[in-house]
C-alpha positions in Angstrom: -15.5 37.1 3.9 -18.1 37.1 6.7 -19.0 33.5 8.0 -22.5 32.4 7.2 -25.0 32.2 10.2 -25.5 28.9 11.7 -28.3 27.1 13.3 -27.8 24.3 16.2 -29.4 21.0 14.7 -29.8 18.5 17.5 -29.7 15.0 16.1 -28.2 11.7 17.2 -25.7 9.8 15.0 -25.5 6.1 15.3 -21.9 5.1 14.7 -19.7 2.1 15.8 -17.3 2.7 18.5 -14.3 2.4 15.9 -15.9 5.3 13.8 -16.3 7.5 16.8 -12.8 7.0 17.8 -11.4 7.8 14.1 -13.5 11.0 14.1 -12.3 12.0 17.5 -8.7 11.5 16.3 -9.2 13.3 13.2 -11.1 16.2 14.8 -8.0 16.4 17.3 -5.5 16.4 14.4 -7.4 19.1 12.7 -7.3 21.2 15.9 -11.0 21.2 16.6 -13.5 19.3 18.7 -15.8 16.4 17.2 -18.9 18.6 16.8 -17.2 21.1 15.0 -15.3 18.6 12.9 -18.5 16.7 12.0 -20.2 19.9 11.4 -17.6 20.7 8.8 -17.8 17.4 7.0 -21.6 17.9 6.7 -21.4 21.4 5.4 -18.7 20.5 3.0 -20.7 17.5 1.7 -23.8 19.5 1.5 -22.5 22.7 -0.2 -21.1 21.1 -3.2 -22.5 18.4 -5.7 -20.2 15.7 -6.6 -18.9 15.2 -10.1 -19.2 11.8 -11.8 -15.5 11.4 -11.3 -15.8 11.8 -7.5 -18.8 9.5 -7.1 -17.4 6.6 -9.4 -13.6 7.1 -8.7 -11.3 4.8 -10.6 -14.4 3.2 -12.6 -14.8 6.4 -14.4 -11.2 6.8 -15.3 -11.1 2.9 -16.4 -14.2 4.0 -18.5 -12.5 7.2 -20.1 -9.3 4.9 -21.0 -11.3 2.1 -22.4 -12.7 4.2 -25.5 -16.2 2.6 -24.9 -18.8 5.0 -26.2 -21.6 6.2 -23.7 -24.1 3.8 -25.9 -21.9 0.7 -25.6 -21.6 1.4 -21.8 -25.4 1.9 -21.4 -26.1 -1.4 -23.4 -23.4 -3.4 -21.2 -24.9 -2.0 -18.1 -28.4 -3.0 -19.1 -27.3 -6.4 -20.0 -25.6 -6.9 -16.5 -28.9 -5.5 -14.6 -31.0 -8.3 -16.5 -28.3 -11.1 -15.9 -28.4 -10.0 -12.1 -32.2 -10.2 -12.0 -32.4 -13.3 -13.7 -29.9 -14.6 -11.1 -31.9 -13.4 -8.4 -35.0 -14.9 -9.7 -33.3 -18.2 -10.0 -32.0 -18.2 -6.5 -35.5 -17.1 -5.1 -37.2 -20.2 -7.3 -35.0 -22.5 -5.6 
């Protein structure tokens, strides 16, 4: 299969020194340089949508195992949202 054409996209990333070092190490472990490694991460991220399970991780799994219905979860989340907003308003008022 032919590799898709690429374009250069000059940009600046603002990362901590620790993150830069981790990426350099991971790139080397994958046998590539930093620019190609980061490009692959961006391509992979942009090329596929994330499933609910990928986005929420263990939370989604616990939800499925709980037996809670979608409506029950929606109601619980709505209640939690209103409680947090009330707490925020109370903190701002004091």
